[in-house]
C-alpha positions as CSV (number, residue, x, y, z in Angstrom):
1,M,70.4,99.6,146.5
2,S,72.1,102.2,148.7
3,Q,70.2,105.4,149.5
4,Q,71.7,107.7,152.1
5,R,69.8,110.8,152.7
6,N,71.6,112.5,155.5
7,R,72.0,116.3,155.6
8,Q,75.6,116.2,154.4
9,E,74.5,115.0,151.0
10,F,72.0,117.8,150.5
11,L,74.3,120.7,150.9
12,P,72.9,124.2,150.3
13,P,74.5,125.6,147.1
14,S,76.7,128.0,149.1
15,V,78.2,125.5,151.5
16,P,81.5,123.9,150.3
17,D,82.4,120.3,150.9
18,T,85.5,120.2,153.1
19,G,88.7,120.6,151.0
20,S,87.0,120.7,147.6
21,A,84.6,122.6,145.4
22,T,81.0,123.3,146.5
23,V,78.5,120.5,145.9
24,A,74.7,121.0,145.8
25,V,72.0,118.4,145.2
26,F,68.8,119.9,144.0
27,A,66.4,117.3,145.3
28,S,64.2,116.8,148.3
29,P,65.1,114.5,151.2
30,T,62.4,112.1,150.0
31,S,63.7,111.9,146.4
32,W,65.5,108.8,145.2
33,I,69.2,109.7,145.3
34,E,71.8,107.0,145.5
35,S,74.7,107.5,147.8
36,D,77.1,106.2,145.0
37,A,76.0,109.1,142.8
38,V,76.5,111.7,145.5
39,A,79.9,110.2,146.2
40,Q,80.8,110.6,142.5
41,C,79.8,114.3,142.8
42,H,82.3,114.7,145.7
43,Q,85.0,112.9,143.7
44,V,84.5,115.3,140.8
45,A,84.5,118.2,143.3
46,A,88.1,117.2,144.3
47,L,89.4,117.6,140.8
48,D,92.0,120.2,140.1
49,G,90.3,123.5,139.2
50,M,86.8,122.4,140.0
51,M,84.6,125.2,141.5
52,H,81.0,123.9,141.8
53,V,79.1,120.7,141.2
54,A,75.3,121.0,140.8
55,A,73.4,117.7,140.9
56,M,69.9,117.6,139.4
57,P,67.1,115.5,140.9
58,D,67.6,112.8,138.1
59,L,71.1,112.2,139.4
60,H,72.4,108.7,139.2
61,P,75.9,107.0,139.0
62,G,77.7,106.9,135.7
63,K,81.0,105.4,134.5
64,G,83.5,107.5,136.3
65,A,81.3,110.6,136.5
66,P,77.8,111.3,137.7
67,I,74.9,111.5,135.3
68,G,72.5,114.4,135.9
69,A,75.1,116.9,137.0
70,A,76.6,120.2,135.8
71,M,80.2,120.9,136.8
72,A,82.0,124.2,136.6
73,S,85.8,124.2,136.5
74,T,88.8,126.3,135.4
75,R,90.1,123.2,133.6
76,L,88.3,121.3,130.8
77,Y,87.8,117.5,131.5
78,P,86.5,115.6,128.5
79,F,85.5,112.6,130.6
80,L,82.9,114.8,132.4
81,V,81.1,115.2,129.1
82,G,81.5,111.6,128.1
83,S,81.4,109.8,124.8
84,D,78.0,110.9,123.6
85,I,78.9,114.5,123.0
86,G,76.0,116.5,121.7
87,C,73.3,114.1,122.9
88,G,70.1,116.0,123.4
89,I,66.3,116.2,122.9
90,A,64.5,118.0,120.1
91,V,60.7,118.5,119.7
92,F,59.1,118.8,116.3
93,P,55.5,119.7,115.6
94,V,53.8,117.2,113.3
95,K,50.4,117.2,111.5
96,L,48.5,113.9,111.1
97,K,44.8,113.4,110.3
98,R,44.5,110.5,112.6
99,A,46.8,109.2,115.3
100,V,46.1,105.5,115.7
101,P,49.1,104.0,117.5
102,E,48.7,100.5,116.1
103,K,48.7,101.8,112.5
104,L,51.4,104.3,113.0
105,A,53.8,102.0,114.9
106,A,53.9,99.7,111.8
107,R,55.0,102.6,109.6
108,F,58.1,103.7,111.5
109,P,61.2,103.2,109.4
110,D,64.2,101.2,110.4
111,L,66.2,103.7,112.3
112,D,69.0,101.3,112.9
113,R,69.9,101.5,109.2
114,A,72.0,104.5,108.5
115,L,71.4,106.8,105.5
116,H,74.2,106.3,103.0
117,P,75.0,109.5,101.1
118,E,75.2,107.7,97.8
119,Q,73.0,104.6,98.1
120,D,70.2,106.6,99.7
121,A,70.8,109.8,97.7
122,D,67.1,110.0,96.8
123,D,65.8,109.8,100.4
124,S,63.7,112.8,101.1
125,A,65.1,113.1,104.6
126,W,68.2,114.7,103.1
127,G,66.1,117.8,102.5
128,V,66.7,119.0,106.1
129,V,70.5,119.0,105.6
130,K,71.8,122.5,105.0
131,G,75.5,122.6,104.2
132,D,78.2,120.1,104.9
133,I,78.0,117.1,107.4
134,P,80.0,118.2,110.5
135,A,83.4,116.7,110.6
136,G,82.6,114.9,107.3
137,H,81.3,112.1,109.6
138,V,78.8,110.1,107.6
139,E,78.8,106.9,109.6
140,G,75.5,106.4,111.5
141,L,73.6,109.2,110.0
142,G,69.9,109.0,110.7
143,T,70.2,106.3,113.3
144,V,68.8,106.6,116.9
145,G,71.2,104.4,118.8
146,R,70.7,102.2,121.8
147,G,70.4,102.9,125.6
148,N,67.8,105.4,126.5
149,H,67.7,107.0,123.0
150,F,64.3,107.1,121.3
151,V,62.0,108.7,118.8
152,E,58.5,109.2,120.1
153,L,55.2,110.4,118.6
154,A,53.3,112.1,121.4
155,R,50.4,114.4,121.9
156,I,50.3,117.5,124.1
157,G,48.5,116.6,127.3
158,T,47.9,119.1,130.1
159,V,48.9,122.6,129.4
160,F,49.9,124.5,132.5
161,E,51.1,127.7,130.9
162,P,48.8,128.4,127.9
163,G,50.5,131.7,127.0
164,H,54.0,130.2,126.9
165,A,52.7,127.1,125.0
166,S,50.9,129.2,122.4
167,R,54.1,131.1,121.7
168,L,55.6,127.7,120.8
169,G,52.6,127.0,118.6
170,L,51.3,124.3,121.0
171,A,47.9,123.4,122.3
172,T,46.2,120.4,124.0
173,D,46.1,117.4,121.7
174,D,48.6,118.7,119.2
175,L,51.1,116.1,118.0
176,V,54.8,116.3,118.3
177,L,57.8,114.1,117.5
178,I,60.3,113.9,120.3
179,V,63.9,112.8,119.3
180,H,66.5,111.8,121.8
181,S,69.8,111.0,120.3
182,G,73.4,112.2,120.1
183,S,76.6,112.1,118.0
184,R,76.8,108.3,117.8
185,G,80.3,107.1,116.9
186,L,81.8,110.6,116.4
187,G,81.7,111.6,120.1
188,E,83.0,108.2,121.1
189,R,85.9,108.6,118.7
190,I,86.7,112.1,120.2
191,L,86.7,110.9,123.8
192,R,88.7,107.7,123.0
193,A,91.4,109.8,121.3
194,H,91.7,111.9,124.5
195,T,91.6,109.1,127.0
196,A,94.2,107.0,125.1
197,V,96.8,109.6,125.9
198,H,95.5,111.6,128.9
199,G,93.1,109.2,130.6
200,A,90.6,111.1,132.8
201,G,92.9,114.1,132.9
202,P,92.1,117.6,131.6
203,A,92.5,118.5,127.9
204,P,96.0,119.9,127.4
205,D,94.7,122.0,124.5
206,P,91.1,123.0,125.3
207,G,90.7,124.8,122.0
208,A,91.6,121.7,120.0
209,Y,89.1,119.6,122.0
210,L,86.4,122.2,121.8
211,A,86.7,122.4,118.0
212,M,86.0,118.6,117.7
213,H,83.4,118.8,120.5
214,D,81.5,121.6,118.6
215,D,81.5,119.4,115.5
216,A,79.9,116.6,117.5
217,V,77.3,118.9,119.0
218,R,76.3,120.1,115.5
219,W,76.3,116.5,114.2
220,G,74.0,115.5,117.0
221,A,71.6,118.3,116.2
222,L,71.6,117.4,112.5
223,N,71.1,113.7,113.3
224,R,67.9,114.6,115.3
225,R,66.6,116.5,112.3
226,L,67.3,113.6,110.0
227,L,65.6,111.2,112.4
228,A,62.5,113.4,112.6
229,A,62.4,113.8,108.8
230,R,62.7,110.1,108.2
231,V,59.8,109.4,110.6
232,A,57.7,112.3,109.3
233,H,57.9,111.1,105.7
234,A,57.2,107.5,106.7
235,L,54.0,108.7,108.5
236,G,52.9,110.6,105.4
237,T,53.6,114.2,106.5
238,E,56.3,116.8,106.0
239,P,59.2,117.6,108.3
240,T,59.1,120.7,110.4
241,E,61.6,122.9,112.2
242,P,62.2,122.0,115.9
243,I,60.5,124.2,118.4
244,L,63.3,123.4,120.8
245,D,66.5,121.4,120.7
246,Q,68.6,121.3,123.8
247,C,71.8,119.3,124.2
248,H,72.5,117.8,127.6
249,N,76.0,116.3,127.1
250,L,78.4,119.2,126.3
251,V,80.8,121.7,127.7
252,E,80.0,125.4,127.6
253,V,82.5,128.2,128.2
254,R,81.0,130.9,130.4
255,D,83.3,133.8,131.5
256,E,86.4,131.6,130.9
257,I,84.9,128.9,133.1
258,Y,84.2,125.4,131.6
259,L,80.7,124.3,132.5
260,H,80.5,120.6,131.8
261,R,77.0,119.0,131.5
262,K,76.5,115.3,131.6
263,G,72.8,114.5,131.6
264,A,71.9,118.1,132.5
265,A,70.1,120.5,130.1
266,P,70.8,124.2,129.8
267,G,68.2,125.9,132.0
268,D,69.0,129.6,131.8
269,G,65.9,131.0,130.1
270,R,65.5,128.1,127.7
271,D,62.6,125.7,127.0
272,V,63.5,122.1,127.7
273,L,61.7,118.8,127.3
274,I,62.5,116.6,130.3
275,A,61.8,113.0,129.3
276,G,59.8,110.7,131.4
277,T,59.6,107.0,130.5
278,R,57.9,104.9,127.9
279,G,54.9,104.6,130.1
280,T,54.7,108.1,131.7
281,P,54.3,111.7,130.4
282,S,57.3,113.9,129.7
283,Y,57.3,117.5,130.6
284,L,58.0,120.7,128.6
285,V,59.4,123.2,131.0
286,A,60.7,126.8,131.0
287,G,64.1,126.8,132.6
288,H,65.2,129.6,134.8
289,A,68.1,128.1,136.7
290,G,70.8,130.5,138.1
291,P,74.5,130.1,139.0
292,D,73.7,128.0,142.1
293,A,72.5,125.2,139.8
294,N,75.2,126.0,137.2
295,H,72.4,127.3,134.9
296,S,71.1,123.8,134.4
297,V,68.0,121.6,134.8
298,A,67.3,117.9,134.8
299,H,67.2,116.1,131.4
300,G,64.9,113.2,132.3
301,A,63.5,110.9,135.0
302,G,66.9,109.4,135.7
303,R,67.6,105.7,136.3
304,K,67.0,104.2,139.7
305,M,68.1,100.7,138.7
306,S,71.2,99.6,136.8
307,R,70.6,97.9,133.5
308,A,71.5,94.5,135.1
309,D,69.1,95.0,137.9
310,A,66.3,96.2,135.6
311,L,66.8,93.2,133.4
312,R,66.8,90.7,136.3
313,R,63.8,92.3,138.1
314,G,61.9,93.1,134.9
315,R,62.0,89.5,133.7
316,A,60.5,88.4,137.0
317,K,57.8,91.1,137.0
318,H,56.8,91.9,133.4
319,T,56.2,90.1,130.2
320,V,57.4,91.4,126.8
321,E,53.8,92.1,125.8
322,E,53.2,94.2,128.9
323,L,56.3,96.3,128.1
324,R,55.3,96.8,124.4
325,R,51.9,98.3,125.4
326,T,52.0,100.7,128.3
327,P,49.3,101.4,130.8
328,M,48.8,104.7,129.0
329,G,47.8,102.8,125.9
330,S,50.9,103.7,123.9
331,L,53.0,101.3,122.0
332,V,56.7,100.6,122.2
333,V,58.5,99.5,119.0
334,C,61.5,97.5,120.1
335,G,62.8,94.3,118.6
336,D,65.5,93.9,121.3
337,R,63.8,92.1,124.2
338,Q,66.7,92.8,126.6
339,L,66.5,96.5,125.9
340,L,62.8,96.4,126.6
341,F,63.5,95.2,130.2
342,E,66.4,97.5,130.7
343,E,64.3,100.5,129.7
344,A,61.2,99.5,131.5
345,P,59.4,102.4,133.2
346,T,60.1,100.8,136.6
347,A,63.8,101.2,136.0
348,Y,63.4,105.0,136.3
349,K,62.6,107.5,139.0
350,R,59.2,109.1,139.1
351,I,59.2,112.0,136.6
352,E,56.6,113.8,138.7
353,Q,59.0,113.9,141.6
354,V,61.9,115.1,139.4
355,I,59.7,118.0,138.1
356,A,58.5,118.8,141.7
357,D,62.1,119.1,142.9
358,L,62.9,121.5,140.0
359,V,59.9,123.6,140.9
360,D,60.6,123.6,144.6
361,H,64.2,124.8,143.9
362,D,62.9,127.4,141.5
363,L,64.8,126.0,138.6
364,A,62.0,125.5,136.1
365,T,58.3,126.1,135.5
366,P,56.2,123.3,133.9
367,M,54.6,124.4,130.6
368,A,52.9,121.2,129.4
369,T,53.0,117.4,129.4
370,T,53.5,115.2,126.4
371,I,51.7,111.8,126.3
372,P,53.4,109.0,124.4
373,L,51.5,107.3,121.5
374,V,54.3,105.4,119.8
375,T,57.9,105.1,121.2
376,Y,60.5,103.8,118.8
377,K,63.6,102.1,120.3
378,T,64.7,99.5,117.7
379,P,63.0,98.0,114.7
380,D,60.6,95.2,115.4
381,L,61.7,92.4,113.2
382,G,58.2,91.0,113.0
383,S,56.9,94.1,111.2
384,T,57.5,95.5,107.8
385,P,58.2,99.2,108.0
386,Q,57.2,101.4,105.1
387,P,60.0,102.7,102.9
388,N,61.2,106.2,103.5
389,H,61.8,107.2,99.8
390,R,60.0,109.5,97.5
391,D,61.6,108.9,94.1
392,H,60.0,111.9,92.5
393,R,61.9,114.3,94.8
394,R,65.2,115.8,93.7
395,K,68.5,114.5,95.1
396,R,69.6,116.9,97.7
397,G,71.5,117.5,100.9
398,R,74.3,115.1,100.1
399,P,77.7,115.8,101.7
């Protein structure tokens, strides 16, 4: 795997790449940054209207555009946001008397099965729905999706900033649900409609795209609430409001400039959960990134292997059983064996290095870690999840 770490790739934020917008990679010279990903940043910098590309320490190559980057331009490019518009991570406090991973893993519901507004009208998860479903899009509601999406029961580990954590209502050993998912088929439909006519070109009518984009962002946030509610009820507790919910695939308009984020979380005074892997902690951080970083921070550990490489190397190095129980003692619920290998912790960069780079560049301050207990990816066909219905509840929240 190519890794070039010459000085040209790690430009200071104020130094422009010749003939294009400025490019800055917020990573140390010893961090794992692929030359292909940096090359994609420079390709984006050459787009018409592009002003500044800020690459986070979780940077890695994507399909046509880098993942882990925030890109500011006078023109709006839908492909720089991608198909999973509105993808983000939300954190929900949860109260359980005992958190035994083996028992709780078997109680997770089937989050591949969507909630049907009529057939599942009595599902108590609908209680978190306030108002209409964005864009009237009911397909895929309450599903987590594939790839790196997940729902995780975790406990708060090390608390670095007790004052900040307490303001969020968090303390060591508290339990939280972490939900990483997006707009499912809605975002894909929006991007496909654009690329069918304009390819990778800019949106001819930014307002029209933004209206659809905003629906997808709201849909993604609603879907994360539905996922958390489904799991909370299945575990025998009540849903809660998220203490944070930050989207990392979106475009934001700032002073008439389009700030595209693809795998980069808003980091201007906001709290963010930066996801590790199934076998490592994640980090709650307070973001304080400025214009040099396009007001953004990393969104996760970032891949260091392609899915094909992770599958090939993982099968030679790990067994399925090893990947279903991590060295931290947590369990991974995943009935898709290929996905287990593709999403193995070794396929990702070291989350500790990503966080250290953010700290070194004064983009974020770690607040606390979260330690995985049960990470849900896909239903385990060998188990029988508990139903997620409470028939005595009123029918509510239907579109």
